[in-house]
Structures are given as structure tokens and as C-alpha cells.
C-alpha positions as MATLAB code, in Angstrom:
seq = 'MAELSDAFIALPGGLGTLEELFEVWTWGQLGYHGKPLGLLEVNGFYSKLTGFLDHIVGEGFVREAHRDMLQVSESPQTLIDALDAWQPTVVPKWTEQKPS';
ca = [
     -26.721  -27.212  -78.348;
     -26.719  -26.372  -74.496;
     -27.882  -22.782  -74.820;
     -30.965  -23.732  -77.167;
     -31.895  -26.721  -74.721;
     -34.530  -26.296  -71.949;
     -33.495  -29.533  -70.448;
     -31.281  -32.290  -71.036;
     -32.368  -36.005  -71.247;
     -29.954  -39.164  -71.581;
     -31.052  -42.251  -72.970;
     -29.032  -45.523  -72.622;
     -25.690  -44.787  -74.183;
     -21.953  -45.566  -73.949;
     -19.088  -43.113  -72.995;
     -20.363  -40.230  -75.174;
     -23.519  -40.006  -73.622;
     -22.129  -40.148  -70.169;
     -19.605  -37.652  -70.841;
     -22.128  -35.217  -72.406;
     -24.500  -35.992  -69.257;
     -21.551  -35.241  -66.692;
     -20.482  -32.226  -68.505;
     -24.037  -30.486  -68.711;
     -24.528  -31.509  -65.032;
     -21.189  -29.899  -63.855;
     -22.148  -26.806  -65.671;
     -25.258  -26.828  -63.857;
     -23.243  -27.279  -60.607;
     -21.076  -24.382  -61.492;
     -24.021  -22.168  -62.161;
     -23.515  -21.782  -65.923;
     -27.130  -22.848  -66.398;
     -30.382  -23.631  -64.369;
     -31.725  -26.345  -66.534;
     -32.796  -29.720  -65.396;
     -31.340  -33.065  -66.309;
     -32.717  -36.314  -66.793;
     -31.964  -39.999  -67.268;
     -34.547  -42.354  -68.908;
     -34.202  -45.660  -66.983;
     -34.751  -48.565  -69.599;
     -34.616  -52.126  -68.152;
     -32.237  -51.060  -65.443;
     -29.718  -49.778  -67.559;
     -28.789  -46.653  -65.250;
     -29.540  -48.389  -61.868;
     -25.938  -48.928  -60.764;
     -24.974  -45.519  -61.919;
     -27.779  -44.051  -59.810;
     -26.749  -46.267  -56.953;
     -23.106  -45.188  -57.251;
     -24.287  -41.492  -57.222;
     -26.334  -41.870  -54.277;
     -23.132  -43.725  -52.861;
     -20.949  -40.487  -53.511;
     -23.585  -38.222  -51.898;
     -23.503  -40.454  -48.793;
     -19.832  -39.982  -48.518;
     -19.585  -36.295  -48.742;
     -18.386  -36.040  -52.306;
     -21.342  -34.788  -54.034;
     -24.030  -32.541  -52.327;
     -27.514  -33.918  -52.208;
     -28.809  -30.678  -53.853;
     -26.424  -31.388  -56.738;
     -27.673  -35.079  -57.088;
     -31.220  -33.655  -57.011;
     -30.743  -31.940  -60.326;
     -30.733  -35.380  -62.106;
     -34.293  -36.758  -62.468;
     -34.825  -40.242  -63.199;
     -37.691  -42.113  -64.312;
     -38.665  -45.263  -66.304;
     -41.449  -43.507  -68.100;
     -40.928  -40.852  -70.678;
     -43.784  -38.891  -69.624;
     -43.126  -38.920  -65.899;
     -39.615  -37.837  -66.669;
     -40.703  -35.035  -68.765;
     -43.129  -34.026  -66.178;
     -40.381  -34.065  -63.510;
     -38.232  -31.943  -65.691;
     -41.267  -29.421  -66.103;
     -41.843  -29.350  -62.388;
     -38.012  -29.071  -61.718;
     -36.884  -25.700  -59.889;
     -33.107  -24.811  -59.536;
     -31.887  -24.381  -56.077;
     -29.125  -22.057  -55.462;
     -26.151  -23.896  -53.956;
     -23.279  -21.876  -52.410;
     -19.980  -22.764  -53.965;
     -17.641  -24.560  -51.541;
     -15.347  -21.538  -51.740;
     -18.130  -19.248  -50.466;
     -18.836  -21.151  -47.338;
     -17.486  -19.980  -44.166;
     -15.879  -22.779  -41.865;
     -18.069  -23.901  -39.005;
];
């Protein structure tokens, strides 16, 4: 399924939805694909999750470039437009960085 996809969109759902979202997001982080990911925000369903994601970026556990892989919108058309416009960013892996 992932190989045939142009992008990944998560609608409100449970643990299976979250597991699949984080799996393809991790694959993107690891460089296995360069496809955009999206959350369709319906009635604030994902607001606490996106707040937590922003928090872990601020704490240094997730790079901002990796957080930016996930597009979020309340409008299906706006989300699709954002996914169409998204361009992958090459982010060096932690192991490839030289200490400063």
C-alpha cells in the first residue's frame, strides 16, 4: 500500500490509525520514502496530538523538519493542496552529523 501511495492522510481514528500514521512518518524520517503526510483535523480531534508533537520538537526530541512532514488542516481541499505543494527536505541523520 505504501509503495502505491502518493501521500498519506489520517482521518480521526484509533490506535491502528495512529500506528499506521507514525509508521509511515518514521519511514519518511528514515528516508524510505519522500511522500507527504496529512492529518484531517475534524472538530479538534487531533489538536492535543499536534500540540504534543510541537512540544517534543521544542524539547529537542524531534527535528522541526521532521515535524513539518506532517501537514494538518480542517479542510480536505486545503490539506490536499498542502500535500500537493509539499517538497521533501533532506535532513542528515543523527549519526551523520559531526559534533560541534
